[in-house]
C-alpha positions as CSV (number, residue, x, y, z in Angstrom):
1,M,2.1,-5.0,30.5
2,A,0.7,-8.2,29.0
3,R,2.1,-9.1,25.6
4,K,-0.4,-8.5,22.8
5,E,-1.6,-11.3,20.6
6,T,-0.1,-11.4,17.1
7,I,-2.5,-10.9,14.2
8,P,-1.1,-13.1,11.4
9,E,-4.1,-12.3,9.2
10,L,-2.6,-8.8,8.7
11,N,0.3,-10.5,6.8
12,L,-2.2,-12.0,4.4
13,V,-3.7,-8.6,3.6
14,R,-0.2,-7.2,3.1
15,G,0.7,-10.1,0.8
16,I,-2.4,-9.7,-1.3
17,S,-1.8,-5.9,-1.5
18,I,1.7,-6.2,-2.8
19,L,0.4,-8.5,-5.6
20,A,-2.1,-5.8,-6.4
21,V,0.7,-3.2,-6.6
22,L,2.5,-5.4,-9.1
23,M,-0.7,-5.7,-11.1
24,V,-1.3,-2.0,-11.3
25,H,2.3,-1.3,-12.5
26,A,2.5,-4.3,-14.8
27,T,-0.8,-3.4,-16.6
28,S,-0.2,0.4,-16.6
29,A,1.5,0.3,-20.0
30,S,-1.5,-1.5,-21.5
31,M,-3.7,1.5,-20.7
32,A,-2.2,3.2,-23.8
33,S,-0.7,0.4,-25.9
34,M,-3.6,-2.1,-25.8
35,K,-6.6,0.1,-26.7
36,E,-7.2,-1.7,-29.9
37,S,-7.2,-5.1,-28.3
38,S,-10.4,-7.0,-27.8
39,L,-9.2,-7.7,-24.2
40,Y,-8.6,-4.0,-23.4
41,G,-11.6,-4.1,-21.0
42,A,-10.0,-6.9,-19.1
43,Y,-6.7,-4.9,-18.7
44,V,-8.7,-1.9,-17.5
45,F,-10.5,-4.2,-15.0
46,L,-7.3,-5.7,-13.7
47,N,-5.6,-2.3,-13.4
48,T,-8.6,-0.5,-11.8
49,F,-9.6,-3.2,-9.4
50,S,-6.0,-3.4,-8.1
51,L,-6.0,0.2,-7.1
52,F,-6.9,-0.6,-3.6
53,C,-3.3,-1.5,-2.9
54,V,-1.8,1.8,-1.6
55,P,-4.8,2.7,0.6
56,A,-4.8,-0.9,1.9
57,F,-1.1,-0.5,3.0
58,I,-2.0,2.8,4.6
59,F,-5.0,1.2,6.4
60,L,-2.6,-1.5,7.7
61,T,-0.1,1.2,8.9
62,G,-2.8,2.9,10.9
63,F,-4.1,-0.4,12.3
64,V,-0.7,-1.7,13.4
65,L,0.5,1.6,14.9
66,F,-2.6,2.2,17.0
67,Y,-3.0,-1.5,17.9
68,N,0.5,-1.5,19.3
69,Y,0.6,1.9,21.0
70,Y,-2.9,2.9,21.9
71,D,-2.9,1.4,25.4
72,K,0.7,2.3,26.1
73,P,1.8,5.4,28.0
74,L,3.0,8.1,25.6
75,T,6.3,9.2,27.0
76,I,9.3,11.0,25.7
77,S,11.2,7.7,25.8
78,T,8.4,6.0,23.8
79,V,8.5,8.7,21.1
80,K,12.2,8.6,20.8
81,Q,12.2,4.8,20.4
82,F,9.4,5.1,17.9
83,F,11.2,7.6,15.7
84,G,14.5,5.8,16.1
85,K,13.0,2.6,14.6
86,R,11.3,4.4,11.8
87,L,14.5,6.3,10.9
88,M,16.3,3.0,10.4
89,S,13.5,1.1,8.7
90,I,11.9,3.7,6.5
91,V,13.6,7.1,6.3
92,I,17.2,5.9,5.5
93,P,16.0,3.4,2.9
94,Y,13.8,6.1,1.4
95,L,16.7,8.5,1.0
96,F,19.1,5.9,-0.4
97,I,16.6,4.2,-2.8
98,S,15.5,7.7,-4.0
99,I,19.2,8.5,-4.7
100,A,19.6,5.2,-6.5
101,Y,16.6,5.8,-8.8
102,F,17.8,9.4,-9.4
103,V,21.2,8.1,-10.5
104,L,19.4,5.6,-12.8
105,K,17.4,8.4,-14.3
106,Y,20.5,10.5,-14.7
107,F,22.1,8.0,-17.0
108,L,18.9,7.6,-18.9
109,Y,17.6,11.2,-19.2
110,Y,19.6,13.9,-17.3
111,R,23.2,13.6,-18.5
112,S,23.1,17.0,-20.1
113,L,22.2,18.8,-16.8
114,S,24.8,20.6,-14.7
115,A,25.6,19.6,-11.1
116,P,23.6,22.5,-9.5
117,E,20.6,21.6,-11.7
118,L,20.9,18.0,-10.6
119,L,21.2,18.8,-7.0
120,D,18.2,21.1,-7.1
121,M,16.2,18.5,-8.9
122,L,17.2,15.8,-6.4
123,G,16.2,18.0,-3.5
124,G,12.7,18.5,-5.0
125,Y,12.3,14.8,-5.6
126,L,13.3,14.0,-2.0
127,L,10.9,16.6,-0.7
128,Y,7.9,15.3,-2.5
129,G,8.6,11.6,-3.0
130,K,9.2,12.0,-6.7
131,A,12.5,10.4,-7.4
132,Y,10.5,7.7,-9.1
133,T,6.8,7.3,-9.6
134,H,6.1,4.8,-6.8
135,L,8.1,6.5,-4.0
136,Y,5.3,8.9,-3.1
137,Y,3.9,6.1,-1.0
138,V,7.0,5.9,1.2
139,F,7.0,9.7,1.5
140,I,3.3,9.5,2.7
141,I,4.1,6.9,5.3
142,I,6.9,9.1,6.7
143,Q,4.3,11.9,7.0
144,F,1.9,9.6,8.9
145,Y,4.8,8.6,11.2
146,I,5.4,12.2,12.0
147,L,1.7,12.8,12.7
148,F,1.2,9.6,14.7
149,P,2.4,10.8,18.2
150,L,0.1,13.8,18.0
151,L,-2.9,11.7,16.9
152,L,-2.1,9.1,19.6
153,F,-1.9,11.9,22.2
154,L,-5.3,13.2,21.1
155,F,-7.0,9.8,21.0
156,Q,-5.6,8.8,24.3
157,R,-6.6,12.0,26.1
158,A,-10.1,12.2,24.5
159,V,-11.8,8.8,24.0
160,W,-14.7,10.5,22.2
161,L,-12.2,11.6,19.5
162,A,-11.0,8.0,19.2
163,R,-14.6,6.8,18.7
164,L,-15.0,9.4,15.9
165,A,-11.8,8.5,14.2
166,I,-13.6,7.3,11.0
167,P,-15.7,10.4,10.4
168,I,-12.7,12.6,11.3
169,G,-10.6,10.8,8.7
170,F,-13.2,11.4,6.0
171,A,-13.8,15.0,7.1
172,V,-10.0,15.9,7.0
173,Q,-9.5,14.1,3.7
174,W,-12.5,15.7,2.0
175,S,-11.9,19.1,3.4
176,F,-8.4,19.0,1.9
177,Y,-9.8,17.9,-1.4
178,Y,-12.4,20.7,-1.3
179,L,-9.8,23.4,-0.5
180,L,-7.7,22.2,-3.4
181,K,-10.6,22.1,-5.7
182,Q,-11.6,25.7,-4.8
183,G,-8.0,26.9,-5.2
184,V,-7.7,27.9,-1.5
185,L,-4.7,25.5,-1.2
186,T,-2.1,24.7,-3.7
187,V,0.3,21.9,-3.5
188,P,2.8,20.7,-6.1
189,S,1.6,17.1,-5.9
190,K,-1.7,16.2,-4.2
191,G,-0.8,12.5,-4.3
192,S,2.3,13.1,-2.2
193,V,0.4,14.6,0.7
194,S,-0.8,12.3,3.6
195,L,-4.1,14.2,3.9
196,T,-5.1,12.7,0.6
197,Y,-5.2,9.3,2.4
198,F,-6.4,10.3,5.8
199,S,-9.6,8.2,5.8
200,P,-7.9,4.8,5.3
201,F,-5.3,5.7,7.9
202,L,-7.8,6.6,10.5
203,I,-10.1,3.7,9.7
204,G,-7.1,1.5,10.3
205,A,-6.5,3.4,13.5
206,F,-10.0,2.8,14.6
207,F,-9.7,-1.0,13.9
208,G,-6.4,-1.0,15.8
209,M,-7.8,0.8,18.9
210,Y,-11.0,-1.3,19.0
211,Y,-9.7,-4.5,17.7
212,P,-10.9,-6.8,20.6
213,R,-14.5,-5.8,19.8
214,L,-14.2,-5.7,16.0
215,K,-12.5,-9.2,16.0
216,R,-15.9,-10.7,16.8
217,W,-17.1,-9.6,13.4
218,L,-13.8,-10.2,11.6
219,A,-13.0,-13.7,12.8
220,T,-14.7,-17.0,12.0
221,G,-15.6,-19.9,14.3
222,P,-18.3,-20.7,16.8
223,E,-16.7,-18.6,19.6
224,F,-17.1,-15.5,17.5
225,R,-20.8,-15.9,16.5
226,F,-23.4,-13.4,17.6
227,R,-26.9,-12.5,16.6
228,G,-27.1,-10.6,13.3
229,K,-23.5,-11.3,12.3
230,A,-24.4,-13.1,9.1
231,A,-26.8,-10.3,8.1
232,A,-24.2,-7.6,8.8
233,T,-21.6,-9.4,6.8
234,G,-23.9,-10.0,3.9
235,A,-24.9,-6.3,3.9
236,F,-21.3,-5.2,3.9
237,V,-20.4,-7.6,1.1
238,L,-23.3,-6.3,-1.0
239,V,-22.3,-2.7,-0.5
240,W,-18.7,-3.5,-1.4
241,L,-19.8,-5.4,-4.6
242,V,-22.0,-2.5,-5.7
243,C,-19.3,0.1,-5.0
244,A,-16.6,-2.0,-6.7
245,S,-18.8,-2.6,-9.7
246,C,-19.6,1.1,-10.1
247,F,-16.0,2.2,-9.7
248,V,-14.6,-0.3,-12.2
249,T,-17.4,0.4,-14.7
250,M,-16.8,4.1,-14.4
251,W,-13.2,3.6,-15.4
252,V,-14.0,1.1,-18.1
253,V,-16.3,3.6,-19.7
254,T,-13.7,6.3,-19.4
255,R,-10.8,4.3,-20.7
256,T,-12.7,2.9,-23.6
257,G,-13.8,6.4,-24.7
258,Q,-17.5,5.8,-24.0
259,G,-17.9,8.8,-21.7
260,K,-16.5,10.9,-18.9
261,F,-17.6,11.9,-15.4
262,E,-17.0,14.9,-13.2
263,S,-13.7,14.7,-11.4
264,Y,-15.2,14.4,-8.0
265,W,-16.9,11.1,-9.0
266,Y,-13.6,9.6,-9.6
267,E,-12.4,10.8,-6.2
268,I,-15.5,9.6,-4.4
269,G,-15.4,6.2,-6.2
270,Y,-11.7,5.7,-5.4
271,N,-12.1,6.6,-1.8
272,A,-15.2,4.4,-1.2
273,F,-13.8,1.5,-3.2
274,T,-10.4,1.5,-1.6
275,V,-11.5,1.8,2.0
276,L,-14.3,-0.8,1.6
277,T,-11.9,-3.2,-0.1
278,S,-9.3,-2.8,2.6
279,I,-11.9,-3.9,5.2
280,M,-13.1,-6.6,2.9
281,L,-9.5,-7.9,2.5
282,L,-9.1,-8.0,6.3
283,K,-12.4,-9.9,6.7
284,L,-11.3,-12.3,3.9
285,S,-7.9,-12.8,5.5
286,Y,-9.5,-14.3,8.6
287,W,-11.4,-16.8,6.4
288,I,-8.2,-17.7,4.6
289,W,-6.3,-18.1,7.8
290,A,-9.0,-20.4,9.2
291,K,-9.9,-22.3,6.1
292,G,-7.1,-21.8,3.5
293,A,-4.4,-24.1,2.5
294,S,-1.1,-23.8,4.4
295,A,0.8,-23.2,1.2
296,V,-1.3,-20.2,0.4
297,K,-1.0,-18.8,3.9
298,N,2.8,-19.4,4.0
299,A,3.3,-17.8,0.5
300,L,1.3,-14.7,1.4
301,T,3.1,-14.4,4.8
302,D,6.5,-14.5,3.0
303,L,5.3,-12.0,0.5
304,S,4.2,-9.8,3.4
305,S,7.6,-9.8,5.0
306,L,9.2,-9.0,1.6
307,S,6.6,-6.5,0.5
308,F,8.5,-3.3,1.3
309,G,11.5,-4.5,-0.6
310,I,9.4,-5.7,-3.5
311,Y,7.7,-2.3,-3.7
312,L,11.0,-0.5,-3.9
313,V,12.7,-2.8,-6.4
314,H,10.1,-3.9,-9.0
315,P,9.7,-0.6,-11.0
316,A,13.4,-0.7,-12.0
317,L,12.8,-4.1,-13.5
318,L,9.7,-3.0,-15.4
319,L,11.6,0.1,-16.7
320,F,14.2,-2.1,-18.4
321,Y,11.7,-4.7,-19.4
322,R,9.6,-2.1,-21.3
323,E,12.6,-1.2,-23.4
324,F,12.1,-4.5,-25.3
325,P,8.4,-4.8,-26.4
326,P,7.3,-7.3,-29.0
327,Q,8.3,-6.2,-32.6
328,T,5.3,-8.1,-34.1
329,G,1.6,-7.4,-34.4
330,T,0.7,-10.8,-33.1
331,S,-1.9,-10.1,-30.4
332,W,-1.2,-13.2,-28.2
333,L,2.5,-12.3,-28.1
334,H,1.6,-8.8,-26.7
335,H,-0.6,-10.5,-24.0
336,L,2.2,-12.8,-23.2
337,W,4.6,-9.9,-22.9
338,M,2.3,-8.2,-20.5
339,A,2.1,-11.3,-18.3
340,G,5.8,-11.6,-18.5
341,G,6.2,-8.1,-17.0
342,Y,4.2,-9.2,-14.0
343,A,6.2,-12.4,-13.6
344,L,9.5,-10.4,-13.9
345,A,8.3,-7.8,-11.4
346,L,7.5,-10.5,-8.8
347,G,10.2,-13.1,-9.5
348,G,13.0,-10.7,-10.3
349,S,12.3,-8.7,-7.1
350,L,12.3,-11.8,-5.0
351,I,15.7,-13.0,-6.5
352,I,17.3,-9.6,-5.9
353,L,16.0,-9.3,-2.4
354,L,16.8,-12.8,-1.3
355,A,20.3,-12.5,-2.8
356,A,20.9,-9.1,-1.1
357,Y,19.6,-10.4,2.3
358,R,21.9,-13.4,2.1
359,L,25.0,-11.7,0.8
360,T,25.2,-8.5,2.9
361,K,24.1,-7.3,6.3
362,H,23.7,-3.8,4.9
363,A,20.8,-4.6,2.6
364,W,18.4,-2.7,5.0
365,I,19.9,0.6,3.8
366,L,18.2,0.2,0.5
367,F,15.3,-2.2,1.2
368,G,14.3,-1.5,4.9
369,K,14.2,-4.0,7.7
370,V,15.5,-7.4,6.7
371,P,13.0,-10.2,7.5
372,D,14.4,-12.6,10.1
373,K,13.4,-15.7,8.1
374,F,15.7,-14.8,5.1
375,T,18.8,-14.2,7.1
376,A,18.3,-16.7,10.0
377,P,20.0,-20.1,9.9
378,R,18.1,-23.0,8.4
379,G,15.6,-24.5,10.6
380,K,14.9,-21.4,12.6
381,K,11.3,-20.5,12.3
382,P,10.5,-16.8,12.3
383,E,7.9,-15.3,14.6
384,V,5.0,-13.7,12.9
385,T,4.6,-10.2,14.1
386,T,2.4,-7.2,13.6
387,A,5.2,-4.7,13.4
388,A,4.7,-1.8,11.0
């Protein structure tokens, strides 16, 4: 089987998405503490606009999985190899990092609990991705990995289903939401269930399966021109701008106390904004790769390779950082403190990860697959891959 082309643009989307994750978490404290500030609207904008991050990662997961496997025979050997890789790169780090955060929370909050109570609590946390607030995402990805062979089997056997992947994704996600809304289904945590993010996953799957055709619209350059491309791109950008503006405005109105909307509007707005932004970022990444400065491309590619570790590490840094807020009413100092949280989340995570990757070969147990570039001898240039 011919080797598939690598898609370096995906690394740019992943790099941008991890920066958005840091923005969401770094500005989350401002949603309550900065309400009296004249710049509160700006904080709401930064926090709300960055919410595309998790669906974008899920979109990329669907893209990469189906791009790599859709045209391969689905055999027992392939399935074993697939789950073996994910066990080492995702499941084991999920378990160990969850335990690490649980131990941290024990020393901060749970020291009065008995051993049976702690074990029961830990079991519940592991079962729903709740050992710390951000680990639900890793738990969701594990669920998609479990579902993937079944979805791949269905899409390979019935091409018409593959062609309908996008509407199927929306139908499954919104059916799940409706059943929850009506009380037919009850789950302890809706955000920890993969069905909540089924549309971005299957949109990514569709892009992965039909990438050679869709690349004509995504890529830039004379060889990718076709009649109506500019109009189609312009229409998509316009729809995205309208959707993004409505979603951000809705949350600005809500956060500033000017009004509230029915709960389903927040759900609709979030779903539409995040899936459109994921596609928009993919389109933008092709322009950056073709026209952008090498320094920008290299930085985003490096962030991409470190993104999983950054995602796992940075909340611990923010937890300790927020124990030392400014003790003065000076507004500019509070803004500077907020910016410092973002800088610490990014810079501190990078320092921890790079040190761990250099000092021990067992860093993968906590942080997942170690990027080749950061453990290879100097001068060895890493290969850009599309591996999930």
